[in-house]
C-alpha positions as a Markdown table, in Angstrom:
| # | Residue | x | y | z |
|---|---|---|---|---|
| 1 | Met | 1.3 | 8.2 | -2.1 |
| 2 | Asp | 4.3 | 10.1 | -2.6 |
| 3 | Leu | 5.6 | 13.1 | -0.4 |
| 4 | Asp | 4.3 | 15.5 | -3.0 |
| 5 | Arg | 1.0 | 14.3 | -2.6 |
| 6 | Arg | 1.0 | 14.2 | 1.1 |
| 7 | Arg | 2.2 | 17.7 | 1.3 |
| 8 | Phe | -0.6 | 18.6 | -1.6 |
| 9 | Leu | -3.4 | 16.9 | 1.2 |
| 10 | Ala | -1.9 | 18.4 | 4.1 |
| 11 | Ala | -2.1 | 22.1 | 2.5 |
| 12 | Ser | -5.3 | 21.9 | 0.8 |
| 13 | Gly | -7.7 | 19.1 | 2.2 |
| 14 | Ala | -8.5 | 21.1 | 5.4 |
| 15 | Val | -9.2 | 24.1 | 3.0 |
| 16 | Ala | -11.4 | 22.3 | 0.8 |
| 17 | Ala | -13.3 | 20.0 | 3.8 |
| 18 | Ser | -14.1 | 23.2 | 5.6 |
| 19 | Ser | -15.8 | 24.7 | 2.6 |
| 20 | Leu | -18.0 | 21.6 | 2.9 |
| 21 | Ser | -18.5 | 21.3 | 6.8 |
| 22 | Gly | -20.4 | 24.7 | 7.3 |
| 23 | Thr | -23.9 | 25.4 | 6.7 |
| 24 | Gly | -23.9 | 26.8 | 3.2 |
| 25 | Val | -25.1 | 25.1 | 0.1 |
| 26 | Leu | -22.1 | 22.8 | 0.5 |
| 27 | Gly | -22.3 | 21.8 | 3.6 |
| 28 | Ala | -21.5 | 18.2 | 4.9 |
| 29 | Pro | -24.3 | 15.6 | 4.9 |
| 30 | Ser | -26.7 | 16.2 | 7.3 |
| 31 | Pro | -26.2 | 13.8 | 10.6 |
| 32 | Ser | -29.7 | 11.9 | 9.8 |
| 33 | Ala | -28.0 | 11.0 | 6.3 |
| 34 | Ser | -27.4 | 7.4 | 7.2 |
| 35 | Arg | -28.5 | 5.6 | 4.0 |
| 36 | Ser | -25.3 | 4.8 | 2.9 |
| 37 | Ala | -24.0 | 2.8 | 6.1 |
| 38 | Ser | -27.4 | 1.1 | 6.2 |
| 39 | Leu | -26.5 | -0.7 | 3.2 |
| 40 | Phe | -23.2 | -1.9 | 4.2 |
| 41 | Leu | -22.8 | -6.1 | 4.0 |
| 42 | Thr | -23.6 | -7.5 | 7.5 |
| 43 | Glu | -22.1 | -11.2 | 7.2 |
| 44 | Asp | -20.0 | -12.3 | 9.9 |
| 45 | Asp | -16.7 | -13.7 | 8.4 |
| 46 | Gly | -15.0 | -14.2 | 11.8 |
| 47 | Leu | -12.0 | -11.5 | 11.3 |
| 48 | Gln | -12.1 | -9.2 | 14.0 |
| 49 | Pro | -10.5 | -5.7 | 13.6 |
| 50 | Ala | -7.4 | -5.3 | 15.7 |
| 51 | Thr | -7.1 | -3.3 | 18.9 |
| 52 | Phe | -3.4 | -2.4 | 18.8 |
| 53 | Asp | -2.0 | 0.7 | 16.3 |
| 54 | Arg | 0.9 | -1.4 | 15.1 |
| 55 | Met | 3.0 | -4.7 | 15.2 |
| 56 | Pro | 5.2 | -4.9 | 18.6 |
| 57 | Leu | 9.0 | -5.3 | 18.0 |
| 58 | Glu | 8.5 | -8.6 | 19.1 |
| 59 | Trp | 6.3 | -9.3 | 16.1 |
| 60 | His | 8.9 | -8.1 | 13.7 |
| 61 | Gln | 11.6 | -10.0 | 15.7 |
| 62 | Gly | 9.5 | -13.3 | 15.3 |
| 63 | Arg | 9.3 | -12.8 | 11.5 |
| 64 | Leu | 13.2 | -12.0 | 11.1 |
| 65 | Lys | 13.7 | -15.5 | 13.3 |
| 66 | Ile | 12.1 | -17.5 | 10.5 |
| 67 | Leu | 14.2 | -16.1 | 7.8 |
| 68 | Gln | 17.4 | -16.4 | 9.9 |
| 69 | Glu | 16.6 | -20.3 | 10.2 |
| 70 | Arg | 16.7 | -20.4 | 6.2 |
| 71 | Leu | 19.4 | -18.4 | 6.5 |
| 72 | Arg | 21.7 | -20.8 | 8.7 |
| 73 | Glu | 20.2 | -23.6 | 6.5 |
| 74 | Arg | 22.0 | -22.1 | 3.3 |
| 75 | Ser | 25.3 | -20.9 | 5.4 |
| 76 | Tyr | 24.7 | -17.3 | 5.4 |
| 77 | Ala | 26.3 | -15.3 | 8.1 |
| 78 | Gly | 23.9 | -12.7 | 7.7 |
| 79 | Leu | 21.1 | -10.2 | 6.0 |
| 80 | Leu | 21.9 | -7.1 | 4.6 |
| 81 | Leu | 18.6 | -5.2 | 4.0 |
| 82 | Arg | 18.5 | -1.6 | 2.4 |
| 83 | Asp | 14.8 | -1.7 | 0.8 |
| 84 | Arg | 12.5 | 0.2 | 2.8 |
| 85 | Trp | 9.8 | -2.3 | 3.0 |
| 86 | Asn | 11.8 | -5.0 | 4.1 |
| 87 | Ile | 13.6 | -2.9 | 6.9 |
| 88 | Ile | 9.9 | -2.2 | 8.3 |
| 89 | Tyr | 8.9 | -5.7 | 8.0 |
| 90 | Phe | 12.1 | -7.4 | 9.4 |
| 91 | Thr | 13.1 | -4.6 | 12.3 |
| 92 | Gly | 9.7 | -2.7 | 12.9 |
| 93 | Leu | 11.6 | 0.6 | 12.1 |
| 94 | Tyr | 9.3 | 3.0 | 9.9 |
| 95 | Phe | 11.6 | 5.6 | 8.1 |
| 96 | Thr | 11.6 | 8.0 | 5.0 |
| 97 | Thr | 13.7 | 7.2 | 1.9 |
| 98 | Thr | 15.3 | 9.4 | 0.2 |
| 99 | Glu | 18.7 | 9.4 | -1.8 |
| 100 | Arg | 20.5 | 8.9 | 1.4 |
| 101 | Pro | 21.7 | 5.3 | 1.8 |
| 102 | Phe | 20.3 | 3.5 | 5.0 |
| 103 | Tyr | 21.5 | -0.2 | 5.6 |
| 104 | Val | 20.8 | -2.7 | 8.5 |
| 105 | Tyr | 22.4 | -6.0 | 9.0 |
| 106 | Leu | 21.2 | -8.8 | 10.7 |
| 107 | Pro | 23.2 | -11.4 | 12.1 |
| 108 | Ala | 21.8 | -15.0 | 11.0 |
| 109 | Asp | 23.0 | -16.5 | 14.4 |
| 110 | Arg | 21.4 | -13.9 | 17.1 |
| 111 | Leu | 18.8 | -11.4 | 17.3 |
| 112 | Ala | 20.6 | -8.0 | 16.5 |
| 113 | Ala | 20.6 | -5.1 | 14.6 |
| 114 | Ile | 23.5 | -3.2 | 13.1 |
| 115 | Trp | 22.7 | 0.1 | 11.5 |
| 116 | Phe | 24.6 | 2.3 | 8.6 |
| 117 | Tyr | 22.3 | 5.5 | 8.6 |
| 118 | Pro | 22.2 | 9.3 | 8.1 |
| 119 | Ser | 22.7 | 11.4 | 11.1 |
| 120 | Leu | 19.5 | 13.1 | 10.2 |
| 121 | Asp | 17.7 | 9.5 | 11.5 |
| 122 | Arg | 19.7 | 9.2 | 14.4 |
| 123 | Asp | 16.9 | 9.8 | 17.0 |
| 124 | Leu | 14.9 | 7.1 | 15.2 |
| 125 | Val | 17.6 | 4.4 | 15.0 |
| 126 | Ser | 18.5 | 4.9 | 18.7 |
| 127 | Ser | 15.1 | 4.9 | 20.1 |
| 128 | Trp | 14.2 | 1.6 | 18.4 |
| 129 | Trp | 15.9 | -1.4 | 18.3 |
| 130 | Ala | 19.6 | -0.8 | 17.8 |
| 131 | Thr | 22.4 | -3.2 | 18.9 |
| 132 | Glu | 25.2 | -1.2 | 17.0 |
| 133 | Ala | 25.3 | 1.4 | 14.7 |
| 134 | Glu | 27.3 | 3.8 | 12.3 |
| 135 | Ser | 26.1 | 7.0 | 10.8 |
| 136 | Tyr | 27.5 | 9.8 | 8.3 |
| 137 | Phe | 26.5 | 13.0 | 8.2 |
| 138 | Asp | 24.7 | 13.6 | 5.3 |
| 139 | Phe | 24.7 | 12.9 | 1.5 |
| 140 | Pro | 27.4 | 13.5 | -0.3 |
| 141 | His | 29.4 | 12.9 | 3.1 |
| 142 | Ala | 32.5 | 14.5 | 3.1 |
| 143 | Asp | 35.4 | 12.3 | 5.2 |
| 144 | Gly | 35.5 | 13.4 | 8.9 |
| 145 | Ala | 32.7 | 16.1 | 8.4 |
| 146 | Phe | 30.4 | 16.1 | 11.3 |
| 147 | Pro | 28.9 | 19.6 | 12.1 |
| 148 | Asn | 26.4 | 18.2 | 14.9 |
| 149 | Glu | 29.6 | 17.3 | 16.5 |
| 150 | Gly | 31.2 | 20.4 | 15.9 |
| 151 | Arg | 33.6 | 19.2 | 13.1 |
| 152 | Val | 33.3 | 21.4 | 10.2 |
| 153 | Gln | 35.3 | 20.5 | 7.3 |
| 154 | Gln | 35.4 | 20.0 | 3.6 |
| 155 | Gly | 37.0 | 16.4 | 3.4 |
| 156 | Ala | 37.0 | 14.0 | 0.8 |
| 157 | Ser | 33.4 | 12.6 | -0.8 |
| 158 | Val | 32.8 | 9.4 | 0.8 |
| 159 | Asp | 31.6 | 6.6 | -1.1 |
| 160 | Leu | 29.1 | 5.3 | 1.4 |
| 161 | Phe | 28.5 | 1.8 | 0.1 |
| 162 | Glu | 32.0 | 1.1 | 0.4 |
| 163 | Trp | 31.8 | 2.8 | 4.0 |
| 164 | Met | 29.0 | 0.1 | 4.8 |
| 165 | Ala | 31.6 | -2.4 | 3.4 |
| 166 | Lys | 34.1 | -1.4 | 5.8 |
| 167 | Gly | 31.8 | -1.5 | 8.5 |
| 168 | Leu | 30.8 | -5.3 | 8.1 |
| 169 | Lys | 34.4 | -6.1 | 7.6 |
| 170 | Lys | 35.7 | -5.1 | 11.0 |
| 171 | Arg | 32.7 | -7.0 | 12.2 |
| 172 | Gly | 34.3 | -10.2 | 11.4 |
| 173 | Leu | 32.5 | -10.8 | 7.7 |
| 174 | Asp | 35.5 | -11.0 | 5.6 |
| 175 | Gly | 35.3 | -14.4 | 3.8 |
| 176 | Lys | 31.7 | -15.0 | 4.9 |
| 177 | Arg | 28.6 | -15.4 | 2.8 |
| 178 | Ile | 26.1 | -12.4 | 3.2 |
| 179 | Ala | 22.8 | -12.3 | 2.1 |
| 180 | Thr | 21.2 | -9.1 | 0.2 |
| 181 | Asp | 17.7 | -7.6 | -0.7 |
| 182 | Trp | 18.8 | -6.9 | -3.9 |
| 183 | Glu | 21.3 | -8.1 | -6.8 |
| 184 | Leu | 24.6 | -6.1 | -6.2 |
| 185 | Ser | 25.5 | -4.2 | -9.6 |
| 186 | Arg | 28.5 | -4.7 | -11.3 |
| 187 | Ala | 29.8 | -1.4 | -9.7 |
| 188 | Glu | 28.9 | -2.3 | -6.2 |
| 189 | Gln | 30.5 | -6.0 | -6.7 |
| 190 | Ala | 33.7 | -4.2 | -7.5 |
| 191 | Arg | 33.7 | -2.0 | -4.6 |
| 192 | Val | 33.1 | -5.4 | -2.6 |
| 193 | Gly | 36.1 | -6.5 | -4.1 |
| 194 | Arg | 38.3 | -3.5 | -2.9 |
| 195 | Val | 37.1 | -4.0 | 0.8 |
| 196 | Phe | 37.1 | -7.9 | 1.1 |
| 197 | Thr | 38.8 | -11.0 | -0.2 |
| 198 | Ser | 37.8 | -12.9 | -2.7 |
| 199 | Glu | 36.0 | -15.7 | -0.6 |
| 200 | Thr | 33.5 | -13.2 | 0.5 |
| 201 | Arg | 29.9 | -13.6 | -1.1 |
| 202 | Phe | 26.8 | -11.3 | -1.5 |
| 203 | Asp | 23.6 | -13.2 | -2.7 |
| 204 | Ser | 20.1 | -12.0 | -3.1 |
| 205 | Val | 17.5 | -13.4 | -1.3 |
| 206 | Ala | 14.8 | -10.5 | -2.3 |
| 207 | Gly | 12.7 | -13.4 | -3.1 |
| 208 | Asp | 12.4 | -14.8 | 0.3 |
| 209 | Cys | 12.0 | -11.3 | 1.6 |
| 210 | Glu | 9.1 | -10.8 | -0.6 |
| 211 | Arg | 7.4 | -14.0 | -0.4 |
| 212 | Met | 7.1 | -13.6 | 3.7 |
| 213 | Arg | 5.4 | -10.2 | 3.2 |
| 214 | Met | 3.2 | -11.5 | 0.5 |
| 215 | Val | 1.5 | -14.0 | 3.1 |
| 216 | Lys | 0.0 | -11.9 | 5.8 |
| 217 | Thr | -0.2 | -13.0 | 9.2 |
| 218 | Pro | -3.4 | -13.2 | 11.4 |
| 219 | Glu | -2.1 | -9.9 | 13.2 |
| 220 | Glu | -1.8 | -8.1 | 9.6 |
| 221 | Leu | -5.1 | -9.2 | 8.8 |
| 222 | Ala | -6.5 | -8.0 | 11.9 |
| 223 | Leu | -4.8 | -4.5 | 11.3 |
| 224 | Trp | -6.2 | -4.5 | 7.7 |
| 225 | Arg | -9.5 | -5.2 | 9.0 |
| 226 | Arg | -9.3 | -2.1 | 11.5 |
| 227 | Ala | -8.3 | 0.0 | 8.6 |
| 228 | Tyr | -11.0 | -1.3 | 6.3 |
| 229 | Arg | -13.5 | -0.6 | 8.9 |
| 230 | Val | -12.8 | 3.2 | 9.1 |
| 231 | Phe | -12.4 | 3.5 | 5.3 |
| 232 | Asp | -16.0 | 1.9 | 5.1 |
| 233 | Glu | -17.2 | 4.5 | 7.1 |
| 234 | Thr | -15.3 | 7.1 | 4.8 |
| 235 | His | -16.8 | 5.8 | 1.8 |
| 236 | Ala | -20.2 | 6.1 | 3.0 |
| 237 | Phe | -19.8 | 9.5 | 4.1 |
| 238 | Ala | -18.6 | 10.4 | 0.6 |
| 239 | Arg | -21.5 | 8.7 | -0.7 |
| 240 | Asp | -24.1 | 10.5 | 1.5 |
| 241 | Leu | -22.3 | 14.2 | 0.1 |
| 242 | Leu | -22.8 | 13.1 | -3.1 |
| 243 | Leu | -26.3 | 12.2 | -2.7 |
| 244 | Glu | -27.1 | 15.2 | -1.0 |
| 245 | Lys | -25.1 | 17.9 | -2.5 |
| 246 | Gly | -25.2 | 16.3 | -6.0 |
| 247 | Thr | -24.3 | 18.8 | -9.1 |
| 248 | Asp | -23.3 | 21.5 | -6.5 |
| 249 | Leu | -20.2 | 19.7 | -5.8 |
| 250 | Thr | -17.0 | 19.0 | -8.1 |
| 251 | Asp | -15.2 | 15.9 | -7.9 |
| 252 | Tyr | -12.3 | 17.7 | -5.9 |
| 253 | Gln | -14.5 | 19.1 | -3.5 |
| 254 | Leu | -15.7 | 15.6 | -2.7 |
| 255 | Ala | -12.4 | 13.9 | -2.4 |
| 256 | Met | -10.9 | 16.4 | 0.0 |
| 257 | Ala | -14.0 | 16.7 | 2.3 |
| 258 | Ala | -14.1 | 12.9 | 2.2 |
| 259 | Thr | -10.2 | 12.6 | 2.8 |
| 260 | Glu | -10.4 | 14.7 | 5.7 |
| 261 | His | -13.6 | 13.3 | 7.4 |
| 262 | Gly | -11.9 | 9.7 | 7.2 |
| 263 | Met | -8.6 | 10.9 | 8.4 |
| 264 | Gly | -10.4 | 12.4 | 11.5 |
| 265 | Leu | -12.4 | 8.8 | 12.1 |
| 266 | Leu | -9.2 | 7.2 | 11.7 |
| 267 | Met | -6.7 | 9.2 | 14.0 |
| 268 | Lys | -9.4 | 9.4 | 16.9 |
| 269 | Gly | -8.7 | 5.7 | 17.5 |
| 270 | Ile | -4.8 | 6.2 | 17.2 |
| 271 | Lys | -3.0 | 6.4 | 20.4 |
| 272 | Arg | 0.1 | 9.0 | 19.6 |
| 273 | Asp | 1.9 | 11.5 | 21.7 |
| 274 | Gly | 3.8 | 13.3 | 18.9 |
| 275 | Arg | 6.9 | 11.3 | 19.4 |
| 276 | Pro | 8.6 | 8.6 | 17.2 |
| 277 | His | 7.4 | 5.1 | 16.7 |
| 278 | Thr | 3.5 | 6.0 | 17.4 |
| 279 | Ser | 1.1 | 6.5 | 14.5 |
| 280 | Val | 3.3 | 5.0 | 12.2 |
| 281 | Gly | 2.5 | 3.5 | 8.6 |
| 282 | Ile | -0.7 | 5.9 | 8.6 |
| 283 | Glu | -2.5 | 6.8 | 5.2 |
| 284 | Leu | -6.1 | 7.7 | 4.4 |
| 285 | Glu | -6.8 | 9.2 | 1.0 |
| 286 | Ile | -10.1 | 9.5 | -0.8 |
| 287 | Gly | -10.2 | 10.4 | -4.5 |
| 288 | Cys | -12.7 | 11.1 | -7.2 |
| 289 | Arg | -13.1 | 11.6 | -10.8 |
| 290 | Val | -16.3 | 12.5 | -12.9 |
| 291 | Gly | -16.9 | 12.1 | -16.5 |
| 292 | Ala | -14.0 | 11.5 | -19.3 |
| 293 | Gly | -11.3 | 11.2 | -16.4 |
| 294 | Asn | -12.7 | 7.7 | -15.6 |
| 295 | Ala | -12.4 | 6.7 | -19.5 |
| 296 | Tyr | -8.9 | 5.8 | -18.7 |
| 297 | Pro | -6.7 | 3.6 | -16.3 |
| 298 | His | -4.1 | 6.1 | -15.2 |
| 299 | Pro | -5.1 | 9.4 | -16.3 |
| 300 | Asn | -2.5 | 12.1 | -16.3 |
| 301 | Gln | -5.1 | 14.9 | -15.6 |
| 302 | Phe | -6.0 | 16.7 | -12.7 |
| 303 | His | -9.5 | 16.1 | -11.4 |
| 304 | Tyr | -11.4 | 19.4 | -10.7 |
| 305 | Asn | -14.7 | 18.9 | -12.8 |
| 306 | Arg | -18.4 | 19.7 | -11.7 |
| 307 | Val | -20.5 | 16.3 | -10.7 |
| 308 | Glu | -22.7 | 16.0 | -13.8 |
| 309 | Lys | -25.8 | 13.6 | -14.3 |
| 310 | Gly | -25.4 | 10.9 | -16.9 |
| 311 | Lys | -21.8 | 10.8 | -16.3 |
| 312 | Ser | -19.7 | 7.8 | -14.3 |
| 313 | Leu | -18.2 | 8.7 | -11.3 |
| 314 | Gln | -15.5 | 6.8 | -9.1 |
| 315 | Ile | -15.2 | 7.3 | -5.4 |
| 316 | Asp | -11.5 | 5.5 | -4.7 |
| 317 | Gly | -8.4 | 5.9 | -2.4 |
| 318 | Gly | -6.2 | 3.7 | -0.3 |
| 319 | Val | -6.2 | 3.5 | 3.7 |
| 320 | Ala | -3.6 | 2.0 | 6.3 |
| 321 | Ile | -2.7 | 1.7 | 9.7 |
| 322 | Ala | 1.2 | 0.6 | 10.4 |
| 323 | Gly | 1.4 | -0.3 | 6.7 |
| 324 | Cys | -1.6 | -2.8 | 6.9 |
| 325 | Gly | -4.1 | -1.5 | 4.5 |
| 326 | Gly | -5.1 | -1.5 | 0.7 |
| 327 | Glu | -7.6 | -0.1 | -2.0 |
| 328 | Leu | -11.3 | 0.7 | -1.9 |
| 329 | Tyr | -13.0 | 2.0 | -5.0 |
| 330 | Arg | -16.6 | 2.1 | -5.8 |
| 331 | Gln | -17.8 | 3.0 | -9.4 |
| 332 | Phe | -21.1 | 5.4 | -9.5 |
| 333 | Leu | -23.4 | 5.8 | -12.6 |
| 334 | Ile | -25.5 | 9.0 | -12.3 |
| 335 | Ala | -28.9 | 8.8 | -14.0 |
| 336 | Pro | -29.9 | 9.1 | -16.7 |
| 337 | Ser | -27.3 | 6.2 | -17.7 |
| 338 | Thr | -27.5 | 4.7 | -21.3 |
| 339 | Asp | -27.8 | 0.7 | -21.7 |
| 340 | His | -24.3 | 0.5 | -22.7 |
| 341 | Gln | -23.0 | 2.4 | -19.3 |
| 342 | Lys | -25.0 | -0.2 | -17.7 |
| 343 | Lys | -23.8 | -3.2 | -19.5 |
| 344 | Val | -20.3 | -2.3 | -19.0 |
| 345 | Trp | -20.9 | -1.7 | -15.0 |
| 346 | Thr | -22.4 | -4.9 | -14.7 |
| 347 | Val | -19.6 | -7.1 | -16.7 |
| 348 | Val | -17.3 | -5.2 | -14.4 |
| 349 | Arg | -19.2 | -5.7 | -11.4 |
| 350 | Asp | -19.9 | -9.4 | -12.4 |
| 351 | Cys | -16.1 | -9.7 | -12.6 |
| 352 | Cys | -15.3 | -8.7 | -9.2 |
| 353 | Leu | -17.5 | -11.0 | -7.9 |
| 354 | Met | -16.3 | -13.6 | -10.0 |
| 355 | Gln | -12.8 | -13.2 | -8.8 |
| 356 | Lys | -13.7 | -13.4 | -5.0 |
| 357 | Asp | -15.0 | -17.0 | -5.8 |
| 358 | Leu | -12.2 | -17.9 | -8.1 |
| 359 | Ser | -9.3 | -16.8 | -6.0 |
| 360 | Arg | -8.9 | -20.0 | -3.7 |
| 361 | Glu | -5.9 | -21.8 | -2.1 |
| 362 | Gly | -4.2 | -24.0 | -4.7 |
| 363 | Val | -5.4 | -22.1 | -7.8 |
| 364 | Ala | -3.1 | -20.0 | -9.8 |
| 365 | Gly | -3.5 | -16.4 | -10.4 |
| 366 | Ser | -2.8 | -17.1 | -14.3 |
| 367 | Thr | -6.1 | -19.1 | -14.2 |
| 368 | Val | -8.3 | -16.4 | -12.1 |
| 369 | Ala | -7.0 | -13.8 | -14.7 |
| 370 | Tyr | -7.9 | -16.5 | -17.5 |
| 371 | Arg | -11.4 | -17.0 | -16.7 |
| 372 | Ile | -12.2 | -13.2 | -15.9 |
| 373 | His | -10.6 | -12.0 | -19.3 |
| 374 | Gln | -12.8 | -15.4 | -21.1 |
| 375 | Tyr | -15.9 | -13.8 | -19.4 |
| 376 | Gln | -15.1 | -10.4 | -20.7 |
| 377 | Val | -14.6 | -11.4 | -24.1 |
| 378 | Lys | -17.6 | -13.7 | -24.0 |
| 379 | Gln | -19.8 | -10.7 | -23.2 |
| 380 | Gly | -18.2 | -8.7 | -26.2 |
| 381 | Val | -16.4 | -6.2 | -24.3 |
| 382 | Gln | -12.8 | -7.0 | -25.2 |
| 383 | Lys | -12.1 | -3.7 | -26.8 |
| 384 | Tyr | -12.5 | -1.8 | -23.4 |
| 385 | Ile | -9.9 | -4.2 | -21.4 |
| 386 | Tyr | -6.7 | -2.6 | -20.8 |
| 387 | His | -5.2 | -4.6 | -17.9 |
| 388 | Arg | -5.1 | -7.5 | -15.5 |
| 389 | Pro | -7.9 | -8.1 | -13.2 |
| 390 | Ala | -5.8 | -7.8 | -10.0 |
| 391 | His | -2.6 | -7.0 | -8.1 |
| 392 | Gly | -1.0 | -8.4 | -4.6 |
| 393 | Met | -1.4 | -5.5 | -2.0 |
| 394 | Gly | 1.1 | -4.9 | 0.9 |
| 395 | Met | 2.8 | -2.0 | 2.5 |
| 396 | Glu | 4.4 | -0.7 | -0.8 |
| 397 | Gly | 1.1 | -0.8 | -2.8 |
| 398 | His | 1.5 | -3.2 | -5.6 |
| 399 | Gln | 3.2 | -6.6 | -4.7 |
| 400 | Pro | 3.2 | -9.6 | -6.4 |
| 401 | Pro | 1.7 | -12.2 | -7.0 |
| 402 | Tyr | -0.8 | -10.9 | -9.7 |
| 403 | Leu | -3.6 | -12.2 | -11.1 |
| 404 | Ala | -2.6 | -12.1 | -14.8 |
| 405 | Leu | -2.1 | -14.3 | -17.5 |
| 406 | Gly | 1.5 | -14.7 | -17.1 |
| 407 | Asp | 1.6 | -15.3 | -13.0 |
| 408 | Tyr | 1.6 | -18.7 | -12.4 |
| 409 | Thr | 2.0 | -18.5 | -8.8 |
| 410 | Met | -0.5 | -20.5 | -6.5 |
| 411 | Leu | -2.4 | -18.7 | -4.3 |
| 412 | Glu | -1.9 | -19.2 | -0.5 |
| 413 | Pro | -4.0 | -18.3 | 2.4 |
| 414 | Gly | -2.9 | -14.8 | 3.6 |
| 415 | Met | -2.4 | -13.2 | 0.2 |
| 416 | Ile | -4.3 | -10.2 | -0.2 |
| 417 | Phe | -5.6 | -8.9 | -4.0 |
| 418 | Ser | -6.9 | -5.8 | -5.3 |
| 419 | Val | -10.1 | -6.3 | -7.1 |
| 420 | Glu | -9.8 | -4.6 | -10.8 |
| 421 | Pro | -11.0 | -6.2 | -13.8 |
| 422 | Gly | -11.9 | -2.7 | -15.1 |
| 423 | Leu | -13.3 | -1.8 | -18.5 |
| 424 | Phe | -12.5 | 1.7 | -20.1 |
| 425 | Asp | -14.6 | 3.3 | -23.3 |
| 426 | Pro | -12.7 | 6.6 | -24.1 |
| 427 | Glu | -14.7 | 7.2 | -27.3 |
| 428 | Asn | -17.8 | 7.5 | -25.1 |
| 429 | Gly | -15.9 | 9.2 | -22.2 |
| 430 | Phe | -16.3 | 6.7 | -19.3 |
| 431 | Gly | -14.8 | 3.8 | -17.6 |
| 432 | Val | -15.7 | 1.3 | -14.9 |
| 433 | Asn | -13.3 | 0.2 | -12.3 |
| 434 | Phe | -13.8 | -1.1 | -8.6 |
| 435 | Ser | -11.5 | -2.2 | -6.2 |
| 436 | Asp | -11.3 | -3.8 | -2.7 |
| 437 | Gly | -9.3 | -6.1 | -0.7 |
| 438 | Phe | -9.7 | -10.2 | -1.2 |
| 439 | Val | -7.7 | -12.4 | 1.1 |
| 440 | Val | -7.5 | -16.0 | 0.1 |
| 441 | Gln | -8.8 | -18.2 | 2.5 |
| 442 | Lys | -7.7 | -21.6 | 3.9 |
| 443 | Gly | -9.2 | -24.3 | 1.9 |
| 444 | Asp | -11.9 | -24.5 | -0.8 |
| 445 | Arg | -13.5 | -21.2 | 0.2 |
| 446 | Pro | -13.9 | -17.9 | -1.7 |
| 447 | Ser | -11.9 | -15.2 | -0.8 |
| 448 | Leu | -12.6 | -12.9 | 2.2 |
| 449 | Gln | -13.6 | -9.2 | 1.8 |
| 450 | Met | -11.9 | -6.5 | 3.6 |
| 451 | Ser | -14.8 | -3.9 | 3.3 |
| 452 | Arg | -18.1 | -4.0 | 3.9 |
| 453 | Leu | -19.4 | -1.9 | 0.9 |
| 454 | Pro | -21.9 | -3.6 | -1.3 |
| 455 | Trp | -21.6 | -3.9 | -5.3 |
| 456 | Ser | -25.4 | -3.7 | -5.6 |
| 457 | Glu | -27.0 | -1.5 | -7.9 |
| 458 | Glu | -28.6 | 0.3 | -5.0 |
| 459 | Trp | -25.2 | 1.6 | -3.9 |
| 460 | Cys | -23.7 | 2.7 | -7.1 |
| 461 | Leu | -26.5 | 3.3 | -9.7 |
| 462 | Val | -27.6 | 6.7 | -8.2 |
| 463 | Thr | -30.0 | 9.4 | -9.1 |
| 464 | Leu | -29.2 | 13.1 | -8.0 |
């Protein structure tokens, strides 16, 4: 969710929710409205929700130690990170990405974090894990200008990549092999040549970083489960509100009320003092669209439509605690529904359950996609297929691998996928797309489902 969306939610969510939480016709569901939560799946899969709010620094350093061992085996002096998600994963420092360059260098032979960062983040960096640090004032940076230190001057514009490279050189890295989490551009290679001798090498190990983030540890899975437990309750609230208030609602009102309710549930359990490094990586947003907006995988229109009988309605959204969490969607058909709508809904639902069964350790992502698409075609709904069945999920939202015909990655325990074998029918103004979190398990077992939401007609085929 981008910053503009976050600001929009902050400004409008409380207002929209308050209009639904009073005693008027759009009041929130009554306390006795428990029919949705009573339908939760109850099987015990053994994954207990975490009791902590974020990974401790030691966890992040433990992940780094694994990568350091690989770097030493390949004779790298250390690792230079600039990708936000890699920096968070390997150092634990949550920060906001802007146009301002932000780097951290992690030596391969010891636990140390050497930061090159903008001055506005100085309190975040200095209060976290910082062995050494160099800062520039802001972007673009003027040479020697640090108003925060009383030095106000109009110096020459500084090339901040070159500035960072000089910082590495003075730390003895000339002539060394340095791993990065991106492929240096031709211009960056030229700037490296102006700072270092020709023996110095910068090589990308982005794939190694990404692969570690793709396979979740037990601690991450527990935090994912905790986030989904809150999201289960949020979806139950949204469904109860839909059933109780029905056509008195707009999709926008339903989404905003559920978002406000869910965020209250989420933050109730988060320890926080308003200072940095607590309540980090928090996200909870419910979306809703009714009618023709469901007929397009990525609609570009704003959703502010009255809930209507005979339409499809999607309640969707994402949740995260310390970056751990993902998607949860359910697709409703509001009676009266046509036979065509019911068939499309049933095919999509069945494909979701197929994905759960097929996504097992050692199976290629392409194989799962092939079987699902093959089933869709066999059911005669091929004209409604617009995309692959699923994407991997991580802190950044979408991440490899993918359940797609062109991805032959073998599934490993700890990989988490969305659940989106959706079908879309613009001609008839409706579509069906679910999502959830399916975790690949060890051995020949079907995936573990992150949420407790059912895939049943009882949950999704509703009468108002």
